N, C-alpha and C positions, 0 to 999 in steps of 0.2 A: 402577626408579630411572634417571633420565636420566644419560648419560655425564658431563655437566658437574657434575651434583649429586654423583655418586659421587666424582669427583676432589677435591671440596671438602668432603667429609663430615667431621664431627667425629672419626669413628673413624679416618680416615686421618691426621689430625693427631696423634692419640694413639698411633699405631703408631710404635715406636722400634726398627726393625731395625738390626742391624749389617750393613754392606754389604761384600761381598767380590768379588774378581776371581779367576777360575780359568781357566788355559789348559790345555785337555785335550790333552796331547802327551807321552805316555809315552816313555821312552828306548827306542831300537831295540836292545834287548839280548837278545831271544828268539833262541835258536839251536836248530836241529834237530840231533839226535844224528848223523844221517847227512849227511856232506858239510859240516858246520859252517856251515849256511846261516842267515843272519840274517833275521829277519822284522820289518819295521817295523809297529807296531801302531797308529799314530796315527789313520788314518781310521776304523778299526773302533772305536776307543775312544770317539770322539764319538758314533757311532751307538749304541753300547752305552748310554751315558748317556741319550740321547734316548728309546730304546725301553724301557729299564728304569725310567725316571723317577728317576734318581739324579744327584747330583753327587759326584765323587770322583776320587781319584788313586791311584797304585799301592800300594806298600808291603805286599806279601804276606809272610807269614812261612814260606812253603813247606809249608803244612799245610792240607789240605782239612777242612772241617767243624769247624774249630777254634772253640771257644766261649769268648770272653773275657767275664768278668763285669764288668770295668771297663776304661776307656780306658787307665788307667795300666798295667794288666796287659799290654795290647796293646803299649804303648810299650816296656815291659821286654823283650818278646819280640823287638822290633826291635833291641834292644841299642844304642840311641843312634846308629844309622847314618844317620838322616835327621832333618832339622829340620822339614820341612813337616808331617809327621803331627801334631806337637805343636800347631801352629797350627790344623790342620784340626779337631782335637778341640774347639775353641772355637766352631765353627759350630753353631748351635742352631735349633730350630724358630722360625719367624717371621723369620729372617734372609733377606736377598736376595743372590743370587750372580750376577754377570755372567759368562757362560760363552762361550768361543770356542775354535775350532780353526782354525788359519790354513792358507792354501794353500802356505805356504813350506816345508812338511815333507812331501815325497812318500813314497809307499809304494815300497819298493825290492825288486827281484827277486833271485833267487839269484846273479846275476852282477853285482850292485850297480847295475844299471840301474834307472831310475825306472819303476815299473810303473803307478802311478796316484797322483793327488793330487786334493784338492778344487779345483774350478775357480773357486770363489768363497769369500769370507770371510763367514760368517754370524755374527751376534751374537745371543745368547740371554739371557734373564733368568729366574732360577729362584727360586721361593719354597720355602725349606726347610720341610718338613712333619713331619719326624721326626728323632730324634737319630742320632748316629753308629752305624753298623753295620759289622761285619766280614763280608763276603760272599766267601769263598774258594770260588767255583764254577769248573768247567772253563772256562766262557766268560769269567768275570772274570779268570781266570789268563791266558788267551790275550791279552786286551786290556790286561792289567796294571792293572786297576782293582778293588781288593778292599775298600778303606776308603771307604765311601760314606755319604751322608746322603740319605734319600728326599726327593724334591723334585717340585714341579710346575713344568715348564719351558715357557716361551713364547718364540716366535721374535720378535725385535725388528726385525731388518732386515739389509740387506746393507751391508757395508763396502767402499767403493771409494776408493782413494787416501787412506785414513785418515778418510774422511767417511762418515757413516751415511745410507743411504737407508732411513728408518724407516717402520714401519707406524703410528706414533703421531705426534701433533703435538709439535714441538720448536721452541723459540725458538733464536735464534743463540747465546745464552749456554748453553743446553742442549747444543747441538751441539758447542760448544767443550769442554764438560765430557766429553762422550763421546769426543771426539778425544784428550783427555788420558788418559782411561781406556785407550783402545786403545794409545796410544804409550807410556804410562808403566807400565801394570800388566799388560797382556796380551802380555808379551814373553818371559818366561822359562818354559820348559816344566816341567811337573811341580811347580807351585807353587800355593798358595792364599794370597792376600794381602788383609788388611783394608784398605779404602780410607779412609785417614785424611786424607791430604794435600789431597784435594779438598773436604774440609769438609762442613758441614751442607747446603750447596747441592746437593751430589751425592746425599746421602741423600734430600733432598726430591725431586730429579729421579727417583731410582730408584723411590720410592713412587708418583709420578705416572705414570711409565711403566707400572708394574705395574697400576695402577688402569685405565689406558687399555686395556691388553692383555686384561684379564678383563672390562672393561666392566660391572662390577657384577653379573655373572652367576655361576652356579655352574659353573666350568669342569670338563670331564671329565678325570679323572686319567690315563686311558689314551690321551688324544689325543697322537699323536706329532708333534712339530714337524717342519717340513720339513728334510731332510738336504741339505747342500750337494751340488751336482752334482759328479761325479767325472770327471776327464779320464783316459782310458786312453792310456798312452804306450808300452806294449809291444805290438808288432804281432802277437804270438802270442795276445793276449787278445781 
């Protein structure tokens, strides 16, 4: 099927995903027992999502291999401490999630100096392919991401000055919608937000972008999207 035919197929018209925005930027609260050293997990968190094929945010309950039968049981274990997990439980297979991690949050070293940060802002689009899961693994604990939804993630493009240098064809109206997404939704760390205010036009844009990214083919689930380049700021590294 040709690219143009795929983006205009009846199946695409009938697809009604809910569209979300997620900024992967866990809080820098990890501390080592010796020396009270804080570890910023932000760059590793995005790489974890890309390599594992998941979208997700923190909210661990402090217990490995915990098996929750229902999402409500998981929320009860959190004891109402967070609001975002309740929202995240509504993300379902077939939904689309715009995913980003920004250059503005650097990795910090033991002396609070900046060790490393992403050198560029990358924007991704994910198709959710499975329901919510609780994955409390050692690696998930380190990056503070344990509530996840399995997803197929594709790289959309580079953000410069709030503007998208995309791998797909976009009209001026499309670019303005992406700019509103970037400035209005991908701003608060540790949140997942349904994109309502941008209306049906943004849902249609998200579907068309996804169609262009996969080009009507059967994409490989283990394909790892490109990870933003990292600037090393510590002369000892």
